[in-house]
C-alpha positions as CSV (number, residue, x, y, z in Angstrom):
1,M,-33.9,26.3,25.7
2,N,-30.1,26.4,25.2
3,F,-28.1,25.0,22.3
4,D,-24.6,25.2,21.0
5,I,-25.7,26.2,17.5
6,I,-29.0,27.5,16.3
7,I,-29.6,27.4,12.5
8,I,-32.3,29.5,11.0
9,G,-33.6,27.9,7.8
10,A,-34.1,24.3,6.7
11,G,-33.1,24.4,3.1
12,P,-30.0,22.8,1.6
13,A,-27.6,25.3,3.4
14,G,-29.2,25.1,6.8
15,I,-29.6,21.3,6.8
16,S,-26.0,20.8,5.6
17,A,-24.7,23.1,8.4
18,A,-26.8,21.2,10.9
19,L,-25.5,17.8,9.9
20,Y,-21.9,18.9,10.4
21,G,-22.7,20.4,13.7
22,K,-24.5,17.3,15.0
23,R,-21.8,14.9,13.8
24,A,-19.3,17.0,15.9
25,N,-21.4,16.0,18.9
26,L,-22.8,19.5,19.5
27,N,-26.3,20.4,20.5
28,V,-27.9,21.8,17.4
29,A,-31.3,23.2,16.5
30,V,-32.8,24.1,13.2
31,I,-35.7,26.6,13.2
32,Y,-37.6,27.1,10.0
33,S,-40.8,28.8,9.0
34,G,-42.1,26.1,6.7
35,E,-41.6,28.2,3.6
36,S,-38.8,27.6,1.2
37,Q,-37.8,28.7,-2.3
38,L,-36.8,25.1,-2.9
39,E,-40.5,24.1,-2.6
40,K,-41.3,26.3,-5.6
41,A,-38.9,24.5,-7.9
42,H,-41.0,22.2,-10.1
43,K,-38.0,20.0,-11.0
44,I,-34.3,20.1,-10.3
45,D,-32.3,18.4,-13.2
46,N,-28.8,19.7,-12.6
47,Y,-28.0,18.3,-9.1
48,Y,-25.5,15.5,-8.6
49,G,-26.9,12.0,-8.0
50,F,-30.4,12.5,-9.4
51,P,-30.2,11.3,-13.1
52,E,-34.0,11.6,-13.4
53,G,-34.1,14.8,-11.5
54,I,-36.0,15.5,-8.3
55,T,-38.8,17.9,-7.4
56,G,-38.0,20.8,-5.1
57,P,-40.6,19.8,-2.5
58,D,-39.1,16.2,-2.4
59,L,-35.5,17.4,-2.0
60,Y,-36.6,19.9,0.8
61,A,-38.6,17.2,2.7
62,N,-35.8,14.7,2.4
63,G,-33.3,17.1,3.9
64,I,-35.6,17.8,6.9
65,T,-36.1,14.0,7.4
66,Q,-32.4,13.4,7.2
67,A,-31.8,16.0,10.0
68,K,-34.5,14.5,12.2
69,N,-33.1,11.0,11.7
70,L,-29.7,12.2,13.0
71,G,-31.4,13.5,16.1
72,I,-31.2,17.2,15.3
73,E,-33.9,19.3,17.0
74,V,-36.0,20.6,14.1
75,I,-38.5,23.3,15.1
76,Q,-41.1,24.7,12.7
77,A,-41.8,28.3,13.8
78,E,-41.4,31.8,12.5
79,V,-38.3,33.5,13.9
80,T,-39.4,37.0,14.9
81,H,-36.4,38.4,16.8
82,I,-32.6,37.8,17.1
83,E,-30.4,39.8,19.5
84,M,-27.1,39.6,21.3
85,I,-27.8,39.1,25.0
86,A,-24.2,38.7,26.2
87,P,-21.2,40.6,24.8
88,P,-17.9,39.2,23.3
89,P,-15.6,37.4,23.9
90,K,-18.3,35.0,25.0
91,A,-21.2,36.4,23.0
92,Q,-24.6,34.8,23.4
93,Y,-27.6,35.2,21.2
94,S,-31.4,35.0,21.9
95,V,-33.6,33.7,19.1
96,K,-37.4,34.1,19.5
97,A,-39.7,31.9,17.5
98,G,-43.3,30.8,18.0
99,G,-43.4,32.6,21.4
100,I,-40.4,30.7,22.7
101,E,-37.0,32.0,23.4
102,Y,-33.9,29.9,22.4
103,S,-30.3,30.8,23.0
104,A,-26.9,29.8,21.7
105,P,-23.4,31.2,21.4
106,S,-23.5,30.6,17.6
107,V,-26.2,31.3,15.1
108,I,-26.1,30.3,11.4
109,L,-28.3,32.3,9.1
110,A,-29.6,30.1,6.3
111,T,-32.8,31.8,5.6
112,G,-32.4,31.9,1.9
113,N,-32.9,35.0,-0.2
114,K,-36.6,35.3,0.4
115,K,-38.4,36.5,-2.7
116,L,-41.3,38.9,-2.4
117,R,-44.5,37.8,-4.2
118,P,-46.3,40.7,-5.9
119,P,-50.0,41.0,-5.2
120,I,-50.9,40.1,-8.8
121,E,-53.9,37.8,-9.4
122,G,-52.7,34.4,-10.7
123,I,-49.2,34.5,-9.4
124,V,-49.7,31.7,-6.9
125,D,-51.8,29.6,-9.3
126,F,-49.1,29.5,-11.9
127,E,-46.0,28.9,-9.7
128,G,-44.2,26.0,-11.3
129,K,-46.4,26.4,-14.4
130,G,-44.7,29.3,-16.0
131,V,-44.1,31.6,-13.0
132,S,-40.5,31.2,-11.7
133,Y,-38.3,32.9,-9.1
134,C,-34.9,32.0,-10.6
135,A,-33.8,32.7,-14.1
136,I,-30.6,30.7,-13.8
137,C,-32.6,27.7,-12.6
138,D,-35.4,27.8,-15.2
139,G,-34.3,30.0,-18.0
140,F,-33.1,27.0,-20.0
141,F,-36.7,25.9,-20.5
142,Y,-37.5,29.2,-22.2
143,R,-35.0,29.2,-25.0
144,K,-36.3,31.0,-28.1
145,K,-39.5,31.9,-26.2
146,T,-41.0,35.1,-24.9
147,V,-40.6,35.9,-21.2
148,A,-41.2,38.8,-18.8
149,V,-39.4,39.7,-15.5
150,I,-41.4,41.5,-12.7
151,G,-39.2,43.8,-10.8
152,N,-37.6,47.3,-10.9
153,G,-34.2,46.9,-9.3
154,T,-30.7,45.4,-9.8
155,F,-31.9,41.9,-9.3
156,A,-34.6,42.2,-12.0
157,A,-31.9,43.6,-14.4
158,E,-29.6,40.7,-13.6
159,E,-32.3,38.1,-14.2
160,A,-33.4,39.8,-17.4
161,S,-29.8,39.9,-18.7
162,H,-29.4,36.2,-18.1
163,L,-32.6,35.5,-19.9
164,A,-31.6,37.7,-22.8
165,H,-29.0,35.1,-23.7
166,L,-31.7,32.4,-24.0
167,A,-35.1,33.9,-24.9
168,D,-36.2,35.6,-28.1
169,S,-37.9,38.4,-26.2
170,V,-37.4,39.7,-22.7
171,T,-39.5,42.5,-21.1
172,I,-39.0,43.9,-17.6
173,L,-42.3,44.8,-15.9
174,T,-41.8,47.4,-13.1
175,D,-45.5,47.0,-12.2
176,G,-46.1,50.7,-11.9
177,K,-42.9,51.4,-10.0
178,D,-39.9,53.7,-10.9
179,D,-37.6,52.2,-13.6
180,V,-34.6,54.3,-12.9
181,E,-32.5,51.7,-11.0
182,V,-33.2,48.9,-13.5
183,R,-32.3,51.2,-16.5
184,K,-29.1,52.2,-14.7
185,E,-28.1,48.6,-14.2
186,L,-28.9,47.7,-17.8
187,E,-26.6,50.5,-19.0
188,K,-23.6,48.5,-17.7
189,T,-24.2,45.9,-20.5
190,P,-25.5,47.8,-23.5
191,E,-25.3,44.8,-25.8
192,L,-27.8,43.0,-23.6
193,A,-29.9,46.1,-22.8
194,A,-30.7,46.4,-26.5
195,K,-32.5,43.1,-26.3
196,I,-34.5,44.0,-23.2
197,K,-37.7,46.0,-23.2
198,I,-39.0,47.9,-20.1
199,D,-42.7,48.4,-19.4
200,S,-43.7,50.4,-16.4
201,R,-47.5,49.8,-16.5
202,K,-49.3,48.2,-13.6
203,V,-49.9,44.5,-13.9
204,S,-53.3,43.3,-12.8
205,K,-53.5,39.6,-13.7
206,I,-51.6,36.6,-15.0
207,I,-53.5,34.7,-17.6
208,P,-53.3,31.1,-18.9
209,N,-52.4,29.8,-22.4
210,A,-55.1,28.5,-24.7
211,E,-55.0,25.0,-23.2
212,N,-55.3,26.5,-19.7
213,T,-52.3,24.5,-18.5
214,K,-49.7,27.1,-17.9
215,V,-48.8,30.8,-18.3
216,G,-49.9,32.4,-21.5
217,G,-49.4,36.1,-20.6
218,L,-50.7,38.9,-18.5
219,I,-53.1,41.8,-18.5
220,F,-52.1,45.3,-17.6
221,A,-54.3,47.6,-15.5
222,D,-55.1,49.6,-18.7
223,G,-56.7,46.4,-20.2
224,E,-53.9,45.6,-22.7
225,N,-52.4,42.1,-22.9
226,L,-48.8,40.9,-23.1
227,T,-48.1,37.4,-24.4
228,A,-45.4,35.6,-22.4
229,D,-44.4,31.9,-22.1
230,G,-42.8,32.5,-18.8
231,I,-42.9,35.1,-16.0
232,F,-39.9,35.6,-13.7
233,V,-40.4,37.3,-10.3
234,A,-37.4,39.3,-9.3
235,L,-38.4,41.6,-6.4
236,G,-35.5,40.9,-4.1
237,S,-35.4,39.6,-0.6
238,A,-36.0,41.1,2.9
239,G,-35.6,38.1,5.2
240,A,-31.8,37.7,5.4
241,A,-31.2,41.4,5.2
242,D,-33.7,42.1,8.0
243,F,-31.9,39.7,10.4
244,A,-28.5,41.1,9.4
245,K,-29.6,44.7,10.1
246,K,-30.9,43.7,13.6
247,L,-27.5,42.1,14.4
248,G,-25.4,44.9,12.8
249,L,-24.0,42.6,10.1
250,M,-22.3,44.0,7.1
251,L,-24.2,43.6,3.8
252,N,-23.4,43.5,0.1
253,G,-26.6,45.0,-1.2
254,D,-29.3,42.8,0.1
255,S,-26.9,39.9,0.7
256,I,-24.9,39.1,3.9
257,A,-21.2,39.7,3.7
258,T,-19.0,36.8,4.9
259,N,-15.4,35.6,4.6
260,E,-14.3,32.3,3.2
261,K,-15.4,30.6,6.4
262,M,-18.9,32.0,6.1
263,A,-18.2,34.1,9.2
264,T,-19.9,37.5,9.4
265,N,-18.5,40.6,11.2
266,A,-20.3,39.5,14.4
267,P,-18.7,36.8,16.7
268,G,-20.4,33.5,16.4
269,I,-22.7,34.5,13.6
270,F,-22.3,32.7,10.3
271,S,-24.3,32.9,7.1
272,C,-24.6,30.5,4.1
273,G,-26.6,29.8,1.0
274,N,-28.8,32.2,-0.9
275,A,-28.7,34.7,2.0
276,N,-25.1,35.4,0.8
277,G,-26.1,36.2,-2.8
278,G,-24.1,34.9,-5.7
279,L,-25.0,31.7,-7.5
280,L,-28.5,30.8,-6.3
281,Q,-28.1,27.0,-6.7
282,V,-28.5,24.0,-4.5
283,C,-24.9,22.9,-5.0
284,K,-23.6,26.2,-3.7
285,A,-26.0,26.2,-0.8
286,V,-24.9,22.7,0.3
287,Y,-21.2,23.7,0.1
288,E,-21.6,26.9,2.0
289,G,-23.7,25.2,4.6
290,G,-21.0,22.6,5.2
291,V,-18.4,25.4,5.5
292,A,-20.6,27.4,7.9
293,G,-21.3,24.3,10.0
294,L,-17.7,23.3,10.4
295,S,-16.7,26.9,11.1
296,A,-19.4,27.1,13.9
297,V,-18.0,23.8,15.3
298,D,-14.5,25.3,15.5
299,Y,-15.9,28.5,17.1
300,I,-17.8,26.5,19.8
301,R,-14.8,24.3,20.5
302,N,-12.5,27.3,20.9
303,L,-15.0,28.9,23.3
304,K,-15.2,25.7,25.4
305,K,-11.4,25.6,25.6
306,G,-11.3,29.0,27.1
307,A,-14.1,28.4,29.6
C-alpha cells in the first residue's frame, strides 16, 4: 500500500502531524502499536482547554477518533521494520507492520520515548496509583513526600534532580545495576546530588500503603523495605532510537536529532514529540507534530513539482 506520508505513532505528536498532512490533501497513514505513554497518565491538569483536566486514555482515544473522522488511514499494528528502498533525490521508504508492507516517500517518527518497564512485581498494578513514568508530569503531586526513582543512567539522574526540588526525600534505585553513570551525572549538580540517595540493591516487589489503595513502598531482594509515596520509572527508551539506527539517523543520546523543521539527516524522514527528547509534555508534542506535518507536506509538494 502506497501513501504520501506514513506516520508511526498515534500520540499527540503523530496525530497532529497527520491532521496537517491530511488537510493538505495528501494520502496519509498512521500506524501505531496500541501502546502509548499517554495512556499511563492518570490525569492531565496542565493542558490548554481542559479546566477540569482530562485522563491520558481519554485524550489519546480522542486524538485517534479525530484522525479517523477526518478520513486518515489509522492502522493498529506493530512496526517491525523500516528501510530506504529507493535512493535520493526521490527516496522511498518501506514500513512493515502486521505482516503488511507499506511505502511512502516521507515517514514521520512519532513513536514517543518508549519507557522500559522493569520486571518488578507490582509495577503494572500500581501504574497511575503511585508508579509514574514522568517526574515533570507527576512530581508536583509528591511535594514534601518520599519518592524513589528506578534507573541507573542519565535519565534517572535527571528525573531525580527534578524531584529533589519538590520531595523531602529522593532515592535512586539502580535495581542491582551499576551506578557509575548516574553518579557521574549527579556530580554536575552537587547542590542537588546532596539531596539524592543511591541504593544499588535489587528490587523484588512494589507494596501498597496501609489502605491498599496506592504505592506504599517496596521490598528489596534482601528482604528489607523502603517506604515511598511514589515510584518513578526512568529506564530510558529504545523504540525511537532503534528506528533511528536502522535508518542511519543522527542521535542526541537516545533521542533523534532534528532541525527546527523536525527534519532528520535522512531525506523525507521527520521526527517529533518525545522521540526528540527535551520537554516530555503534550503541548510540546502537539507543536512538534504540527511542524513535522507541515514540513512533510512541503517536502512532498517539492517532490511532485520535480516529477
